[in-house]
C-alpha positions as CSV (number, residue, x, y, z in Angstrom):
1,M,33.7,-0.7,2.8
2,T,31.6,2.3,1.6
3,D,34.3,2.8,-1.0
4,V,34.0,-0.8,-2.1
5,A,30.1,-0.6,-2.5
6,K,30.4,2.8,-4.3
7,K,32.6,1.3,-6.8
8,I,30.3,-1.7,-7.4
9,S,27.4,0.6,-7.6
10,L,29.0,2.4,-10.4
11,S,29.7,-0.7,-12.5
12,R,27.8,-1.1,-15.7
13,V,27.6,-5.0,-15.2
14,Q,23.9,-6.2,-15.1
15,F,23.6,-8.4,-12.1
16,G,21.7,-11.6,-12.0
17,C,21.2,-14.3,-14.3
18,R,20.5,-13.8,-18.2
19,I,19.8,-16.3,-20.9
20,E,20.9,-15.1,-24.5
21,N,21.7,-17.2,-27.5
22,N,21.3,-20.5,-25.6
23,R,23.9,-19.5,-23.3
24,T,23.4,-18.7,-19.4
25,S,25.4,-16.0,-17.9
26,F,25.6,-15.0,-14.0
27,N,26.9,-11.8,-12.6
28,T,27.1,-11.0,-8.8
29,F,28.9,-9.0,-6.4
30,A,31.0,-10.9,-3.7
31,V,33.1,-8.6,-1.5
32,N,36.5,-9.6,-0.5
33,A,35.8,-13.2,-1.8
34,K,38.6,-15.7,-2.5
35,H,36.6,-17.9,-4.8
36,V,33.0,-17.8,-5.9
37,I,31.0,-20.6,-7.6
38,V,27.6,-21.0,-9.0
39,A,25.8,-24.3,-8.3
40,I,23.3,-25.5,-10.7
41,Y,20.3,-27.9,-9.5
42,D,17.8,-29.5,-11.9
43,S,14.9,-29.2,-9.6
44,W,13.6,-27.1,-6.8
45,N,14.3,-29.8,-4.4
46,S,17.4,-31.3,-5.7
47,V,20.6,-31.9,-3.6
48,R,22.8,-32.8,-6.2
49,R,24.6,-30.0,-8.1
50,I,27.1,-29.1,-10.8
51,E,29.6,-26.4,-9.8
52,Y,31.0,-23.7,-12.1
53,A,34.0,-21.5,-11.1
54,M,33.2,-17.8,-11.5
55,T,35.9,-15.2,-12.5
56,E,36.2,-11.9,-10.9
57,I,36.0,-9.5,-13.9
58,E,35.9,-6.5,-12.0
59,D,36.9,-5.7,-8.3
60,H,34.3,-7.7,-6.1
61,I,32.3,-8.5,-9.4
62,W,32.0,-12.1,-10.5
63,H,31.1,-13.7,-13.8
64,V,30.5,-17.1,-15.5
65,T,28.9,-18.0,-18.9
66,I,27.5,-21.6,-19.2
67,E,27.1,-22.7,-22.8
68,E,23.5,-24.0,-22.4
69,N,20.0,-22.8,-21.9
70,L,19.4,-23.6,-18.2
71,S,15.9,-22.2,-18.2
72,A,13.7,-23.4,-15.3
73,K,16.5,-24.8,-13.4
74,F,17.8,-23.7,-10.1
75,Y,21.0,-22.1,-8.7
76,A,22.8,-20.6,-5.6
77,Y,26.2,-18.9,-5.2
78,I,29.0,-20.5,-3.1
79,V,31.4,-17.8,-1.6
80,H,34.8,-18.8,-0.2
81,R,35.9,-16.1,2.2
82,D,38.3,-16.1,5.2
83,E,38.7,-19.9,5.0
84,K,35.0,-20.5,5.2
85,K,32.4,-21.2,2.9
86,Y,28.8,-19.5,2.6
87,I,26.0,-20.2,0.4
88,A,23.3,-17.7,-0.9
89,T,20.5,-17.0,-3.3
90,D,20.9,-14.3,-5.9
91,P,19.3,-10.9,-4.6
92,Y,18.6,-10.3,-8.2
93,S,16.6,-13.5,-8.6
94,Y,13.5,-13.0,-10.8
95,S,11.8,-16.2,-9.2
96,L,12.8,-18.7,-6.4
97,S,12.2,-22.3,-5.3
98,V,9.5,-23.5,-3.0
99,N,10.4,-21.7,0.3
100,S,13.2,-19.8,-1.4
101,F,16.2,-22.0,-0.7
102,K,17.3,-21.6,-4.3
103,S,17.3,-18.9,-7.0
104,A,15.5,-20.0,-10.4
105,I,16.9,-19.5,-13.9
106,I,14.2,-17.5,-15.9
107,D,14.1,-16.8,-19.5
108,P,12.0,-13.8,-20.0
109,R,10.9,-15.1,-23.5
110,V,9.1,-18.0,-21.8
111,I,6.8,-15.7,-20.0
112,S,6.4,-13.2,-22.8
113,S,3.0,-12.9,-24.3
114,E,1.6,-10.4,-26.7
115,S,-1.6,-9.9,-24.8
116,F,0.3,-8.9,-21.6
117,D,3.1,-7.0,-23.3
118,F,1.1,-4.7,-25.4
119,H,-2.2,-4.1,-23.3
120,K,-2.6,-0.6,-22.0
121,K,-2.4,0.3,-18.4
122,P,-5.5,2.4,-17.3
123,N,-4.9,6.2,-17.5
124,I,-5.6,7.2,-14.1
125,K,-4.0,10.2,-13.0
126,Y,-2.1,10.2,-9.4
127,N,-4.5,12.8,-8.0
128,E,-7.6,11.0,-9.1
129,A,-6.7,7.8,-7.1
130,V,-9.2,6.0,-4.7
131,I,-6.9,3.3,-3.0
132,Y,-8.3,0.0,-1.6
133,E,-5.8,-2.0,0.5
134,T,-6.3,-5.9,0.7
135,H,-4.4,-8.9,1.2
136,V,-4.1,-11.6,-1.5
137,R,-5.2,-14.4,1.0
138,D,-7.6,-12.3,2.9
139,F,-9.6,-11.5,-0.1
140,T,-10.8,-15.2,-0.7
141,S,-10.0,-17.2,2.3
142,S,-13.2,-16.8,3.9
143,T,-16.0,-19.7,3.7
144,T,-18.3,-16.8,2.7
145,I,-16.9,-16.8,-0.9
146,S,-16.7,-19.3,-3.4
147,V,-14.0,-19.1,-6.0
148,N,-11.6,-21.6,-8.0
149,N,-8.4,-20.1,-6.7
150,K,-8.6,-19.4,-3.0
151,N,-5.9,-17.7,-1.3
152,K,-4.0,-17.3,-4.7
153,Y,-3.0,-14.4,-7.2
154,L,-5.8,-15.5,-9.6
155,G,-8.4,-15.4,-6.8
156,L,-8.2,-11.6,-6.9
157,T,-9.8,-11.9,-10.4
158,E,-12.7,-14.1,-9.5
159,S,-16.2,-13.0,-8.6
160,S,-19.0,-14.6,-6.7
161,T,-22.5,-13.9,-5.4
162,L,-24.0,-14.1,-1.7
163,E,-27.3,-16.1,-1.4
164,T,-28.9,-12.6,-1.0
165,G,-27.7,-11.5,-4.4
166,E,-24.8,-9.1,-3.6
167,K,-21.8,-9.3,-5.8
168,I,-18.4,-10.1,-3.9
169,G,-14.7,-10.6,-4.9
170,F,-13.7,-8.8,-7.9
171,D,-17.0,-7.6,-9.0
172,H,-17.5,-5.9,-5.4
173,L,-14.4,-3.9,-6.2
174,K,-15.6,-2.6,-9.7
175,E,-19.1,-1.8,-8.2
176,L,-17.8,0.0,-5.2
177,G,-15.7,2.3,-7.8
178,I,-12.1,2.2,-6.4
179,T,-9.3,3.2,-8.9
180,H,-6.3,1.3,-7.3
181,V,-6.1,-2.0,-5.4
182,H,-3.2,-1.8,-2.9
183,L,-1.8,-5.4,-2.4
184,L,0.0,-6.2,1.1
185,P,3.6,-7.5,0.3
186,V,3.6,-10.0,-2.5
187,L,7.3,-10.0,-3.0
188,D,8.9,-13.3,-1.6
189,F,8.6,-13.4,2.3
190,V,10.1,-15.7,4.6
191,T,7.6,-16.8,7.4
192,V,5.0,-18.7,5.3
193,D,5.6,-22.3,4.5
194,E,4.7,-22.6,0.9
195,E,4.1,-26.4,1.4
196,D,1.7,-25.8,4.1
197,P,-1.9,-24.4,2.9
198,S,-2.6,-23.1,6.3
199,S,0.5,-21.1,6.9
200,Y,-0.3,-17.2,7.1
201,N,1.5,-14.0,7.2
202,W,1.1,-10.4,6.1
203,G,4.4,-10.7,4.3
204,Y,6.4,-7.8,6.1
205,D,9.4,-10.3,6.5
206,P,11.1,-9.7,3.2
207,G,13.7,-12.3,1.5
208,S,13.8,-10.9,-1.9
209,F,13.4,-7.6,-3.6
210,F,12.8,-9.1,-7.0
211,A,10.9,-12.2,-6.8
212,L,7.1,-13.0,-6.3
213,E,5.8,-14.9,-3.2
214,G,5.2,-18.5,-4.0
215,S,2.5,-19.3,-1.6
216,Y,0.0,-17.1,-3.7
217,S,0.8,-19.4,-6.8
218,K,-1.0,-22.5,-7.8
219,H,2.1,-24.1,-8.6
220,P,5.0,-22.7,-6.3
221,E,7.3,-25.5,-7.5
222,D,7.3,-24.1,-10.9
223,P,9.2,-20.8,-10.8
224,Y,7.4,-19.5,-14.0
225,S,3.9,-20.0,-12.8
226,R,4.0,-17.3,-10.0
227,I,5.1,-14.8,-12.7
228,Q,2.4,-15.7,-15.2
229,E,-0.3,-15.9,-12.8
230,F,0.6,-12.5,-11.4
231,K,0.7,-10.9,-14.6
232,E,-2.7,-12.3,-15.6
233,M,-4.2,-10.8,-12.5
234,V,-2.5,-7.3,-13.2
235,M,-3.8,-7.5,-16.8
236,F,-7.3,-8.4,-15.8
237,Y,-7.4,-5.5,-13.4
238,H,-6.1,-3.0,-16.1
239,Q,-8.7,-4.4,-18.5
240,N,-11.4,-3.2,-15.8
241,N,-9.7,0.1,-15.5
242,I,-8.2,-0.6,-12.0
243,G,-4.6,-0.2,-11.2
244,V,-2.4,-2.3,-9.0
245,I,-0.1,-1.1,-6.3
246,L,2.5,-3.0,-4.5
247,D,3.3,-2.8,-0.8
248,V,7.1,-2.9,-0.7
249,V,9.5,-3.4,2.3
250,Y,13.0,-1.9,1.8
251,N,13.5,-1.1,5.5
252,H,14.8,-4.4,6.6
253,T,15.1,-8.0,5.8
254,Y,13.9,-11.1,7.7
255,H,17.5,-12.5,7.9
256,S,20.2,-10.4,9.1
257,L,23.7,-11.8,9.3
258,S,22.6,-15.1,7.5
259,S,20.9,-13.0,4.6
260,N,22.2,-13.2,1.0
261,F,23.1,-9.6,1.3
262,E,25.3,-10.1,4.2
263,V,26.9,-13.2,2.7
264,L,27.9,-11.4,-0.5
265,A,28.6,-8.1,0.9
266,P,29.4,-8.3,4.8
267,G,29.1,-5.1,6.6
268,V,27.6,-3.2,3.7
269,F,23.6,-3.6,3.7
270,Y,22.6,-3.0,7.2
271,R,23.0,0.1,9.6
272,K,25.0,-0.5,12.5
273,N,25.2,1.2,16.1
274,K,28.3,2.8,17.4
275,D,29.2,-0.6,19.3
276,G,28.8,-2.5,15.9
277,S,25.5,-4.1,16.7
278,L,22.7,-3.8,14.1
279,S,20.5,-0.6,14.4
280,D,16.9,-1.9,14.5
281,G,14.7,1.0,13.4
282,S,12.3,-1.4,12.1
283,G,11.8,-3.2,15.1
284,C,12.4,-6.4,13.2
285,G,16.0,-7.0,14.2
286,N,17.8,-5.0,11.5
287,E,17.3,-1.9,9.2
288,I,18.9,-1.5,5.6
289,N,21.4,1.2,5.1
290,T,19.9,2.9,2.2
291,E,22.5,5.7,2.1
292,N,25.0,3.1,0.9
293,P,25.1,3.5,-3.0
294,L,25.1,-0.3,-3.7
295,I,21.9,-0.7,-1.7
296,R,20.5,2.3,-3.4
297,R,21.1,0.9,-6.7
298,V,19.7,-2.6,-5.8
299,I,16.4,-0.7,-4.6
300,C,16.1,1.3,-7.7
301,E,16.6,-1.6,-10.1
302,S,14.3,-3.9,-8.2
303,L,11.5,-1.1,-8.4
304,K,12.2,-0.4,-12.1
305,H,12.1,-4.3,-12.8
306,L,8.6,-4.5,-11.0
307,L,7.5,-1.6,-12.9
308,K,8.4,-2.6,-16.3
309,T,7.9,-6.3,-16.0
310,Y,4.6,-6.4,-14.3
311,K,3.3,-2.9,-15.6
312,L,2.4,-1.9,-12.3
313,D,0.7,1.2,-11.2
314,G,2.4,2.2,-7.8
315,F,4.2,1.3,-4.8
316,R,3.6,1.9,-1.3
317,F,6.6,2.0,1.0
318,D,6.7,0.3,4.6
319,L,8.4,2.5,7.3
320,L,9.6,5.1,4.9
321,G,11.0,7.2,7.6
322,L,14.0,4.6,7.5
323,M,14.7,5.6,3.9
324,D,17.0,8.5,3.5
325,R,15.5,11.3,1.4
326,M,17.9,11.3,-1.5
327,T,17.4,7.5,-2.1
328,L,13.6,8.1,-2.3
329,Y,13.8,11.5,-4.4
330,T,16.2,9.3,-6.7
331,I,13.4,6.4,-6.8
332,V,10.6,8.9,-7.7
333,K,12.6,10.6,-10.4
334,E,13.6,7.1,-12.0
335,L,10.0,5.8,-11.8
336,R,8.3,8.6,-13.1
337,K,10.6,8.7,-16.2
338,I,8.8,5.1,-16.8
339,D,5.5,6.1,-15.9
340,P,4.6,9.7,-15.0
341,N,1.3,8.5,-13.4
342,V,3.0,6.0,-11.0
343,V,1.5,6.3,-7.6
344,I,4.1,6.3,-4.7
345,Y,3.6,6.7,-1.1
346,G,4.5,5.5,2.3
347,E,4.6,5.6,6.1
348,P,6.8,8.7,7.4
349,W,7.8,7.2,10.3
350,V,10.1,4.6,11.9
351,G,9.6,1.5,14.1
352,G,12.1,2.2,16.7
353,E,15.4,4.1,17.4
354,S,17.3,4.4,14.1
355,M,21.2,5.3,13.3
356,L,19.7,7.2,10.4
357,E,20.1,11.0,11.2
358,N,16.9,12.7,11.7
359,H,17.5,15.4,9.2
360,K,18.0,12.8,6.5
361,R,14.7,10.7,7.3
362,V,11.4,11.0,5.4
363,H,8.9,12.9,7.6
364,K,5.7,14.7,6.8
365,G,6.7,17.7,5.0
366,T,9.6,16.3,3.2
367,Q,7.4,15.1,0.3
368,R,6.5,18.9,-0.7
369,N,6.6,19.2,-4.3
370,K,8.5,16.0,-4.7
371,R,5.8,14.0,-6.2
372,F,5.0,11.4,-3.7
373,S,2.5,11.1,-0.8
374,V,2.7,10.1,2.8
375,F,0.0,8.7,5.2
376,N,-1.7,11.7,7.4
377,D,-1.7,10.0,10.9
378,D,-2.6,13.6,12.3
379,F,-5.9,13.5,10.3
380,R,-6.4,9.8,11.2
381,D,-5.8,10.4,15.0
382,A,-7.7,13.4,14.9
383,L,-10.7,11.6,13.5
384,K,-10.8,8.4,15.5
385,G,-8.4,8.8,18.5
386,D,-5.3,6.6,19.1
387,N,-4.8,3.3,17.1
388,D,-5.6,0.7,19.6
389,G,-6.6,2.3,22.9
390,I,-9.8,3.6,24.4
391,S,-9.2,7.3,23.4
392,T,-11.9,9.1,20.9
393,G,-11.6,11.3,18.1
394,Y,-14.0,13.6,16.3
395,I,-16.2,10.9,14.8
396,Q,-16.9,9.6,18.2
397,G,-17.6,13.3,19.5
398,N,-14.4,14.5,20.9
399,Q,-13.8,18.0,19.7
400,S,-10.3,18.5,21.3
401,R,-8.5,18.3,17.9
402,L,-11.0,20.1,15.7
403,D,-8.3,22.2,14.1
404,A,-6.5,19.0,13.0
405,V,-9.9,17.6,11.5
406,K,-10.4,21.0,9.5
407,L,-6.9,21.0,8.3
408,G,-7.3,17.5,7.1
409,I,-10.4,18.4,5.1
410,M,-8.5,21.2,3.5
411,G,-5.9,18.5,2.3
412,S,-3.4,19.7,4.9
413,I,-2.1,22.4,2.8
414,R,0.4,24.8,4.2
415,T,-1.0,28.4,4.5
416,K,-0.4,31.4,6.4
417,E,-3.1,30.6,8.8
418,N,-2.0,26.8,9.4
419,N,1.0,24.6,9.8
420,G,-0.1,22.1,7.1
421,F,2.6,19.6,5.6
422,T,1.4,19.5,2.1
423,A,2.2,21.8,-1.0
424,W,-0.3,19.8,-3.1
425,P,-3.4,18.2,-1.4
426,Y,-2.6,14.8,-3.1
427,E,0.6,14.7,-1.1
428,S,-1.7,13.5,1.9
429,I,-3.1,10.1,2.1
430,N,-6.2,10.2,4.1
431,Y,-7.5,7.2,6.1
432,T,-8.8,6.0,9.4
433,C,-7.4,2.6,9.4
434,S,-5.1,0.1,7.5
435,H,-4.0,-3.4,8.0
436,D,-2.2,-2.5,11.2
437,N,-3.8,-1.8,14.6
438,L,-7.4,-2.1,15.2
439,I,-9.7,-2.1,12.2
440,L,-12.2,0.7,12.5
441,Y,-15.2,-1.0,13.5
442,D,-13.3,-2.6,16.3
443,K,-11.7,0.7,17.3
444,I,-15.1,2.5,17.6
445,S,-16.1,-0.5,19.8
446,N,-13.1,-0.2,21.9
447,S,-13.5,3.3,22.5
448,L,-17.0,3.6,23.3
449,A,-18.0,0.7,25.6
450,G,-21.5,-0.6,24.9
451,I,-22.2,1.2,21.9
452,S,-24.9,-0.5,19.6
453,H,-24.0,-1.7,16.3
454,E,-26.4,0.8,14.6
455,E,-24.7,3.6,16.3
456,N,-21.3,2.0,15.4
457,L,-22.4,2.1,11.8
458,K,-23.3,5.7,12.0
459,I,-19.8,6.6,13.3
460,N,-18.2,4.7,10.6
461,K,-20.2,6.8,8.0
462,L,-18.7,9.8,9.6
463,G,-15.1,8.4,9.1
464,F,-15.8,7.6,5.6
465,F,-17.3,10.8,4.9
466,L,-14.3,12.7,6.2
467,T,-11.8,10.7,4.2
468,L,-13.6,10.6,1.0
469,M,-15.2,14.1,1.1
470,S,-11.9,15.7,2.1
471,F,-8.8,17.0,-0.3
472,G,-6.0,14.3,-0.6
473,V,-6.0,10.7,-1.6
474,P,-8.6,8.6,0.1
475,F,-7.4,5.3,1.3
476,I,-9.9,2.3,2.4
477,H,-8.9,-0.8,4.1
478,G,-10.5,-3.8,2.4
479,G,-13.8,-4.7,4.3
480,T,-14.3,-1.7,6.3
481,E,-16.7,-0.4,3.8
482,F,-19.2,-3.2,5.3
483,A,-17.8,-3.0,8.8
484,R,-15.5,-5.9,8.8
485,T,-14.2,-7.0,12.1
486,K,-11.0,-8.5,13.2
487,H,-12.5,-9.5,16.5
488,M,-10.3,-7.1,18.4
489,D,-6.9,-8.4,17.2
490,H,-5.0,-5.5,16.8
491,N,-1.8,-7.1,15.3
492,S,-3.2,-9.8,13.2
493,Y,0.0,-10.4,11.1
494,R,0.1,-14.1,11.6
495,S,-3.3,-14.7,13.2
496,G,-4.6,-16.7,10.3
497,D,-7.9,-16.9,8.2
498,Y,-10.8,-16.7,10.9
499,I,-9.3,-13.2,12.1
500,N,-8.1,-11.8,8.7
501,G,-10.4,-13.5,6.0
502,I,-12.9,-10.9,4.6
503,N,-16.4,-12.1,5.6
504,W,-18.4,-11.1,2.6
505,S,-21.6,-11.9,4.3
506,L,-21.2,-8.6,6.2
507,K,-22.0,-6.9,2.9
508,H,-25.5,-8.0,3.3
509,Q,-25.6,-7.5,6.9
510,N,-24.4,-3.9,6.8
511,T,-25.7,-2.8,3.3
512,C,-26.7,0.7,4.4
513,L,-23.0,1.3,5.0
514,Y,-21.7,-0.3,1.9
515,E,-24.1,1.7,-0.1
516,Y,-23.2,4.9,1.6
517,V,-19.6,4.2,1.0
518,K,-20.1,3.6,-2.8
519,S,-22.3,6.5,-3.2
520,L,-19.5,8.7,-1.7
521,I,-16.8,7.1,-4.0
522,H,-18.9,7.8,-7.0
523,L,-19.9,11.3,-6.0
524,R,-16.3,12.1,-5.3
525,K,-15.2,11.1,-8.8
526,K,-17.8,13.3,-10.3
527,M,-16.5,16.2,-8.2
528,S,-13.4,17.2,-10.3
529,F,-12.1,19.8,-7.8
530,F,-11.1,17.2,-5.4
531,S,-8.5,15.8,-7.9
532,N,-7.7,19.1,-9.9
533,Y,-7.8,21.9,-7.1
534,T,-4.4,23.4,-6.2
535,K,-3.6,25.0,-2.8
536,K,-4.5,28.4,-4.3
537,D,-7.9,27.0,-5.5
538,I,-8.7,25.6,-2.1
539,E,-7.7,28.9,-0.5
540,E,-9.9,30.9,-3.0
541,N,-13.1,28.4,-3.1
542,F,-13.4,27.0,0.4
543,I,-15.4,28.7,3.1
544,W,-15.9,27.5,6.7
545,Y,-19.5,27.9,8.3
546,Y,-19.5,28.8,12.0
547,L,-21.9,26.2,13.6
548,P,-22.3,25.4,17.4
549,N,-21.5,22.4,19.6
550,G,-18.7,20.7,17.5
551,A,-20.7,20.5,14.2
552,L,-18.6,21.3,11.2
553,G,-20.1,23.1,8.0
554,Y,-18.2,24.4,4.9
555,E,-18.6,25.4,1.5
556,I,-16.7,24.4,-1.7
557,H,-17.3,26.1,-4.9
558,D,-16.7,24.2,-8.1
559,K,-15.2,26.8,-10.5
560,Y,-15.4,24.4,-13.4
561,E,-19.0,23.7,-13.0
562,N,-20.1,26.7,-11.2
563,I,-21.8,24.9,-8.5
564,T,-21.5,25.4,-4.8
565,Y,-21.6,22.6,-2.5
566,S,-22.4,22.6,1.3
567,Y,-21.0,20.1,3.7
568,F,-22.5,19.3,7.2
569,I,-21.1,17.1,9.8
570,N,-22.7,16.4,13.3
571,P,-20.9,14.0,15.5
572,M,-22.5,14.8,18.8
573,E,-25.6,13.6,20.4
574,I,-27.5,16.8,19.8
575,T,-29.8,18.4,16.9
576,I,-28.4,21.6,15.5
577,N,-30.5,24.3,13.7
578,T,-28.2,26.0,11.5
579,G,-30.3,28.7,10.1
580,F,-29.1,27.6,6.5
581,K,-31.6,28.8,3.7
582,T,-32.3,25.2,2.2
583,M,-34.6,26.4,-0.5
584,E,-31.7,27.9,-2.2
585,F,-30.3,24.4,-2.8
586,K,-31.3,22.2,-6.0
587,E,-30.9,18.9,-4.1
588,V,-29.5,16.9,-1.3
589,L,-26.7,14.9,-2.9
590,C,-25.6,12.7,0.1
591,N,-27.0,12.1,3.5
592,S,-25.6,9.4,6.0
593,I,-28.9,8.8,7.7
594,D,-32.3,7.5,6.4
595,M,-34.0,10.4,4.3
596,T,-36.9,10.1,6.9
597,E,-34.6,11.7,9.5
598,Y,-33.8,14.5,7.2
599,S,-36.1,17.4,7.6
600,T,-36.5,21.1,7.7
601,K,-38.3,23.2,10.0
602,N,-40.9,25.9,9.5
603,N,-43.0,26.4,6.5
604,D,-40.6,28.6,4.8
605,Q,-37.8,25.8,5.2
606,N,-35.3,28.5,6.3
607,L,-33.8,26.0,9.0
608,L,-32.0,22.8,8.5
609,I,-32.0,20.1,11.0
610,I,-28.7,18.0,11.3
611,S,-29.4,14.9,13.2
612,P,-26.7,13.4,15.7
613,R,-23.8,11.3,14.1
614,S,-24.8,12.3,10.6
615,S,-23.4,14.1,7.6
616,M,-24.9,15.6,4.3
617,I,-24.1,17.5,1.2
618,L,-26.5,20.1,-0.5
619,M,-25.8,21.4,-3.9
620,K,-26.8,24.5,-5.8
621,K,-26.2,26.3,-9.0
622,T,-24.4,29.5,-8.2
């Protein structure tokens, strides 16, 4: 079967549906099929169909051309094999029917517009990214925000204002200063009923690698609407100098033996255990065999389609550890031919036991000099402890992984002194939490029983300081910048709007945290060394101070501006006199506590007091 898949993958045939010169053609692969038929439906909910026999033009590749422009109609493939009949949507569908029962016939000219086709993407370099993760529905589902397109793609472009005057919605993102918005999966997924407005899921249950999810469209029954709305959203973000990153899931599909992949190419798309059962490294029932050349082709072509069609700015890969390295290296090479600045990163782990051999998997370290990044879970866990339990990390006062914290601050670069996993600091995605597991505020509450809200916010500030003021790419989960809570739900993938909807009123309630995070983002963007320094630059311009009692101090010299910055972090319930000569410094750039708490000792101001659970940056011309 591998030889068959390899032969199909090498074919020059373009798979999918095409409209040219008022003729509609279909090409698909169907392994060992006796007959293949394309069934045409007038509407998304039609039962009646017209059937057209396809011809096998190459081994296992089937084609038919219909002398008619069938734009906006729907279709499915009927495969006859082993005296049985199967029906499947097209894996190359550019759009789908409501709830994805049929593929849609799309004429690109219908959705082409000069305004989108010729608009320019923002020129944001990979190593300048500050990423903000959110979910289309979560962004506007709460009663605390009033917009016209709640829960929809276009809702992401709308803004509102709290009664207390704070900007929320899109204007909040622009004010915050992030460079890229990372959207949880928006490609077609299965478990949301597109006819039920209350149906909810994160979207990590993929049904299509090419088509957009219909539940986020105002008109899911119109196969063009979701495409047009999504393009409008992307262009709006670009016009405001913000890139758009898609969360993509190529490690499994929701359906296994009934999936369109298995119907068209049985035994090809999924890894199997030695006993013939499906390997389940995803924890979702199956895992995609990315080593197979046909699957590699499908994945690469879907990514190139998304990048070109929607002018996207990046991709985040779910469970990247289940993708073999050669497939990922091929993806990076092909996408960077199209856009050198495309952001590519993912999770360098698996969700369970996998048949993919360990030496072929994507781990931390396999990204070195390969121009993609991975999530830094070592830094994350050292900062806050485990994801859902009661263990603590550095920001709560636990010094047991201090070396891992220091390594993370330096971008996890590999040197003679440490075993870092990066060759370039941007290869590390620095974060304290994402959509998975307890959100940061809840994690802190869980690990420190009885902690007050005020103290929780101080620890939040330490977490943001250490992710935003470290070398690497900072990653923020939406709403954490004003202490969003998910009410202790650690796996809210289907928990609905009450748990998942962003409560925008928290921006007012926790304005001290929000203003602090915003100031850190804007300060980081001014400090050019965070995006420009190489491993050698960091080694030559970074100095650690030796402070007692778990406090951290370090110095970064900006060789471009000839400025030296001194950083101090004190997570403990103690006050530390550093003996640092503060008179030498021009100004305090950043302080996580009220300035009334910042003070110096003695008349000559030779000693600096660092208050408990605080951080600060001092600056001087060198």
